C-alpha positions as CSV (number, residue, x, y, z in Angstrom):
1,M,67.4,4.4,38.7
2,L,67.1,6.2,35.5
3,L,69.6,5.1,32.8
4,A,69.8,7.2,29.6
5,V,71.4,7.1,26.2
6,Y,74.2,9.7,25.8
7,V,75.7,11.0,22.6
8,L,78.7,13.3,23.3
9,E,80.6,15.1,20.4
10,R,83.8,16.8,20.7
11,R,86.4,18.2,18.4
12,I,90.1,17.4,18.8
13,A,92.5,18.9,16.3
14,G,89.7,19.6,13.8
15,V,88.5,15.8,13.9
16,S,84.9,15.3,15.0
17,E,84.4,12.2,17.1
18,V,81.0,10.9,18.3
19,W,80.9,8.6,21.3
20,R,77.5,6.7,21.3
21,C,76.0,4.4,23.7
22,V,74.5,1.9,21.3
23,S,73.1,-0.6,23.8
24,G,70.8,1.8,25.4
25,Y,72.5,1.6,28.7
26,G,74.8,4.5,30.0
27,L,75.1,7.0,32.8
28,G,76.8,10.3,32.9
29,L,77.3,11.5,36.5
30,G,78.5,15.0,36.5
31,L,80.2,16.5,39.7
32,G,81.2,19.9,38.2
33,L,84.4,21.1,36.8
34,N,86.6,18.7,38.8
35,S,84.2,16.0,38.1
36,L,84.0,12.2,38.6
37,A,82.3,11.2,35.2
38,L,81.1,7.6,34.7
39,V,80.3,7.2,31.1
40,F,79.9,3.7,29.6
41,L,80.7,3.8,25.9
42,L,80.1,0.7,24.3
43,N,80.7,1.9,20.6
44,R,83.0,4.6,19.4
45,K,82.6,6.0,15.9
46,Q,85.3,8.4,14.5
47,R,84.3,10.1,11.3
48,G,86.8,9.2,8.5
49,K,88.5,6.7,10.8
50,G,86.2,3.8,10.5
51,V,84.4,2.2,13.4
52,A,86.0,0.8,16.5
53,T,84.0,-1.4,18.9
54,L,84.8,-1.5,22.6
55,P,84.4,-4.9,24.3
56,V,81.4,-5.4,26.6
57,P,82.6,-4.6,30.2
58,N,83.1,-7.6,32.4
59,F,81.1,-6.2,35.3
60,S,77.5,-5.4,36.2
61,Y,76.0,-2.0,36.3
62,E,74.9,-2.6,39.9
63,E,78.5,-3.0,41.0
64,V,79.2,0.5,39.7
65,F,76.2,2.4,40.5
66,H,74.6,0.6,43.5
67,K,77.7,-0.5,45.2
68,G,80.0,2.3,44.1
69,E,81.7,4.8,46.5
70,I,79.9,8.0,45.4
71,L,76.7,8.6,47.3
72,I,73.6,8.6,44.7
73,H,70.1,9.5,45.7
74,V,67.0,10.2,43.7
75,V,64.1,12.2,45.1
76,D,60.7,13.4,43.6
77,L,60.2,17.1,43.3
78,E,58.9,17.5,46.8
79,G,62.0,15.7,48.2
80,R,60.5,12.3,48.9
81,I,63.2,9.6,48.7
82,L,62.8,7.2,45.7
83,Y,66.2,5.6,45.7
84,V,69.6,5.7,47.5
85,N,72.5,3.5,46.7
86,Q,74.4,1.3,49.1
87,A,77.2,3.8,49.6
88,W,74.5,6.3,50.8
89,K,73.0,3.9,53.3
90,D,76.3,2.6,54.5
91,L,77.8,6.1,55.3
92,L,74.6,7.5,56.9
93,G,73.5,4.3,58.6
94,Y,70.0,4.0,57.1
95,A,68.3,0.9,56.3
96,D,65.6,0.5,53.5
97,T,62.9,0.5,56.2
98,D,64.2,3.8,57.5
99,L,63.8,5.4,54.2
100,M,60.3,4.5,53.6
101,H,58.2,7.7,53.1
102,K,61.2,9.7,54.2
103,N,61.9,13.2,52.8
104,I,65.5,14.1,51.9
105,F,65.1,17.4,53.9
106,S,64.8,15.5,57.2
107,V,68.2,14.2,56.7
108,I,69.8,17.6,55.5
109,D,71.1,19.8,58.4
110,A,68.6,22.7,59.1
111,E,71.3,25.3,58.2
112,F,71.3,24.0,54.6
113,Q,67.7,23.2,54.0
114,D,66.6,26.6,52.6
115,A,69.5,26.8,50.1
116,C,68.8,23.2,49.1
117,R,65.0,23.9,48.3
118,K,66.0,27.1,46.3
119,R,68.5,24.9,44.4
120,M,65.7,22.3,43.6
121,Q,63.4,25.2,42.5
122,A,66.2,26.6,40.2
123,L,66.7,23.2,38.6
124,V,62.8,23.0,37.7
125,Q,63.2,26.4,36.2
126,N,65.9,25.4,34.0
127,K,68.5,27.4,36.1
128,E,70.8,24.5,36.6
129,D,74.0,25.5,38.6
130,K,77.0,23.1,37.7
131,D,79.2,24.2,40.4
132,L,79.9,21.9,43.3
133,F,78.2,22.8,46.6
134,Q,78.6,21.4,50.1
135,I,76.0,20.4,52.5
136,T,75.9,18.9,56.0
137,V,73.6,16.0,56.5
138,R,72.8,14.0,59.7
139,A,73.5,10.2,59.9
140,K,71.0,8.1,61.7
141,S,73.4,8.2,64.7
142,G,72.9,11.9,64.8
143,A,76.7,12.5,63.6
144,S,77.3,15.4,61.0
145,V,78.5,14.3,57.7
146,T,79.8,17.0,55.1
147,L,79.0,16.1,51.5
148,E,80.1,17.8,48.2
149,G,78.4,17.2,44.9
150,N,75.7,18.4,42.7
151,C,72.1,17.6,41.5
152,S,70.4,17.4,38.2
153,L,66.8,16.8,37.0
154,G,65.4,13.4,35.8
155,Y,62.8,13.7,33.0
156,V,60.0,11.4,31.9
157,N,58.6,12.2,28.4
158,G,60.4,15.7,28.6
159,V,58.6,16.5,32.0
160,P,60.9,17.0,35.2
161,Q,60.0,14.1,37.7
162,S,62.9,13.8,39.9
163,V,66.2,15.2,41.2
164,R,69.2,13.0,41.2
165,G,72.1,13.9,43.5
166,L,75.7,12.5,43.3
167,F,77.8,13.4,46.4
168,R,81.0,12.4,48.1
169,D,82.0,12.4,51.7
170,I,84.5,15.3,52.5
171,S,84.2,15.1,56.3
172,D,87.9,14.3,56.7
173,R,88.8,17.1,54.3
174,K,86.8,19.6,56.2
175,A,88.2,18.6,59.5
176,R,91.7,19.1,58.2
177,E,90.7,22.4,56.7
178,Q,89.2,23.5,60.2
179,H,92.3,22.4,62.1
180,L,94.6,24.2,59.7
181,L,92.2,27.4,60.2
182,R,92.3,27.0,63.8
183,L,96.2,26.9,63.8
184,A,96.2,29.9,61.6
185,Y,93.8,32.2,63.5
186,Y,93.5,30.8,67.1
187,D,96.1,30.8,70.0
188,G,97.2,27.4,70.6
189,L,97.6,27.7,74.3
190,T,94.3,29.4,75.2
191,G,92.1,28.7,72.3
192,L,91.3,32.4,71.8
193,P,91.7,34.4,68.6
194,N,95.2,35.5,67.9
195,R,96.8,38.5,66.5
196,H,95.9,37.4,62.9
197,L,92.2,37.1,63.5
198,L,91.9,40.2,65.8
199,P,92.1,42.9,63.1
200,D,89.1,41.2,61.4
201,R,87.1,41.0,64.6
202,L,87.9,44.8,65.3
203,R,86.9,45.7,61.7
204,Q,83.5,44.1,62.2
205,A,83.1,45.8,65.6
206,M,84.0,49.2,64.0
207,A,81.5,48.6,61.1
208,C,78.8,47.7,63.5
209,A,79.5,50.9,65.7
210,A,79.4,53.0,62.6
211,R,76.0,51.5,61.4
212,Y,74.3,52.1,64.7
213,G,75.8,55.2,65.8
214,Q,77.6,53.5,68.8
215,Y,81.1,53.0,70.2
216,C,83.6,50.2,70.4
217,A,86.6,49.9,72.6
218,V,89.9,48.3,72.3
219,V,91.4,47.2,75.6
220,F,95.0,46.3,75.9
221,L,95.9,44.1,79.0
222,D,99.2,43.2,80.3
223,L,99.7,40.9,83.5
224,D,101.8,42.5,86.1
225,G,104.2,40.1,87.6
226,F,103.8,37.3,85.2
227,K,107.5,36.7,84.7
228,Q,107.9,36.1,88.4
229,V,105.4,33.3,88.1
230,N,107.3,31.7,85.4
231,D,110.7,32.1,87.0
232,T,109.5,30.6,90.3
233,L,106.9,27.9,89.3
234,G,108.0,27.0,85.8
235,H,106.4,27.4,82.4
236,A,104.0,24.9,82.8
237,Q,102.3,26.7,85.7
238,G,102.6,30.0,83.7
239,D,100.8,28.4,80.8
240,F,98.0,27.2,83.2
241,L,97.7,30.8,84.5
242,L,97.5,32.3,81.0
243,R,94.6,29.7,80.3
244,Q,92.8,30.8,83.4
245,V,93.1,34.4,82.7
246,G,91.7,33.9,79.2
247,Q,88.7,32.0,80.5
248,R,87.9,34.6,83.2
249,L,88.1,37.4,80.8
250,S,85.8,35.5,78.3
251,Q,83.3,34.7,81.1
252,A,83.2,38.3,82.2
253,L,82.2,39.6,78.7
254,R,79.4,39.0,76.1
255,E,79.4,36.6,73.3
256,N,79.7,39.3,70.7
257,D,82.9,40.8,72.4
258,T,86.3,39.5,71.6
259,V,89.1,38.3,73.7
260,S,92.2,37.5,72.0
261,R,95.8,36.6,73.2
262,I,98.5,38.3,71.0
263,G,101.5,36.7,72.6
264,G,103.2,36.3,76.0
265,D,101.0,37.7,78.7
266,E,99.4,40.3,76.7
267,F,95.6,40.2,75.8
268,V,93.5,42.4,73.7
269,I,89.7,42.8,74.1
270,V,87.3,44.3,71.8
271,I,84.1,45.6,73.4
272,T,81.1,46.3,71.1
273,G,77.7,48.0,71.4
274,L,78.7,50.8,73.7
275,R,76.1,53.4,73.7
276,E,77.8,55.6,76.4
277,L,81.5,56.0,76.8
278,T,81.0,55.7,80.7
279,H,80.0,52.2,80.1
280,I,83.7,51.3,79.3
281,I,84.9,52.2,82.7
282,G,82.6,49.8,84.4
283,I,83.5,47.0,82.2
284,V,87.3,47.6,82.8
285,H,86.6,47.5,86.5
286,K,84.8,44.2,86.2
287,L,87.7,42.8,84.3
288,Q,90.1,44.1,87.0
289,R,88.3,42.3,89.8
290,R,88.1,39.0,88.0
291,I,91.9,39.1,87.3
292,E,92.5,40.0,90.9
293,E,90.6,36.9,92.2
294,P,93.1,34.3,93.6
295,F,94.7,31.7,91.2
296,A,95.4,28.2,92.6
297,L,98.9,27.3,91.5
298,E,100.7,24.3,92.9
299,E,98.2,24.3,95.8
300,K,99.0,27.9,96.7
301,E,96.9,31.0,96.0
302,F,98.4,33.7,93.8
303,V,97.0,37.1,93.4
304,M,97.6,38.7,90.1
305,Q,97.0,42.2,88.7
306,A,97.0,43.6,85.2
307,S,97.5,47.0,83.7
308,F,94.7,48.2,81.2
309,G,95.0,50.7,78.2
310,V,91.9,51.8,76.4
311,A,91.3,53.4,73.0
312,V,87.6,54.0,71.8
313,Y,86.3,54.2,68.2
314,P,85.8,56.7,66.5
315,D,87.1,59.2,68.9
316,D,90.6,57.8,69.4
317,G,91.1,56.4,65.8
318,T,89.1,55.1,62.9
319,T,91.5,52.5,61.7
320,V,92.6,49.1,63.1
321,D,96.3,50.0,63.4
322,D,95.5,53.3,65.0
323,L,93.2,51.8,67.6
324,L,95.6,49.0,68.5
325,A,98.6,51.3,68.8
326,R,96.8,53.8,71.0
327,A,95.3,51.2,73.3
328,D,99.0,49.8,73.6
329,Q,100.2,53.3,74.4
330,A,97.5,53.7,77.1
331,M,98.4,50.3,78.7
332,Y,102.1,51.3,78.9
333,A,101.1,54.5,80.5
334,A,99.1,52.6,83.1
335,K,102.0,50.3,83.7
336,E,104.5,53.1,84.3
337,N,102.2,55.1,86.5
338,D,100.5,52.6,88.8
339,K,100.6,48.8,88.1
340,G,97.1,47.2,88.4
341,G,95.4,50.3,87.0
342,Y,94.0,51.5,83.7
343,R,94.4,54.5,81.4
344,M,92.3,55.8,78.5
345,Y,94.2,57.0,75.6
346,A,96.0,60.2,76.5
347,A,94.5,62.3,73.7
348,R,91.1,62.1,75.2
């Protein structure tokens, strides 16, 4: 591990202060703006104020660096691991024998490897980025661990020889963030995108359609007779039915299409990549057939129907609000005319 002498100068209220590590042992560990900095200052000299000497700390540097909670690693410029501290080994489950001749990129998740290589190259080219960054690494068990930190170069005689990384485990924080994100943008009952995420999905579909000269469609779906299921079997069975509907709709469509539940028994579907308008009719018929397959509720079979309304980009509208409103209008027209059917937007 490389220990360096640091001389830091700062000005406070016009008074220049010099902080100097006179023993030759010190380590500044920077983690960006909101950093954790460990700087051992065994002497403080303030100009015009005399000299004040700090007592020698009653601990070993091994306790701080090797046994501390921050994950520290040192690798050569090719990524070969030269040193990791005990916190690094404890968190990721590796023993010293596992790390012999191991490259740090074999631990970093494939999604982040290219960005990390570029970051190392930038360091060597004196393009240091002091901002914190996040990576996912793989523990020996195969578990994913999210880390946040930064890296710096280690020099020998002024020549870059190593890259030193300081990271902290933020897996719990990321899990909480993902949980809050899911609560905000996904339906708690079905797990489908909700009304807050739907506009973004629709905007993406519209942009893709415009780029490739295609169509995309918004399909409003409302279950017919759902209130009767709730009234006769109870809300638990009604919720079970809604989950089953969501699953059937998702299974009937492609991964790049979106099925969302916006509330009650209403679902909105965004269908992308339509080269011909006639394709939408076949997709709606497919969805109708899936909904009309019997549902098993309390050991009895129930046959459901749904009314569908369709609006197409760009013919029926070029904004999210217009397309959603016109698909909704078409759905209510279908419901009033003949339940279990579908209607295209009337202006077509």
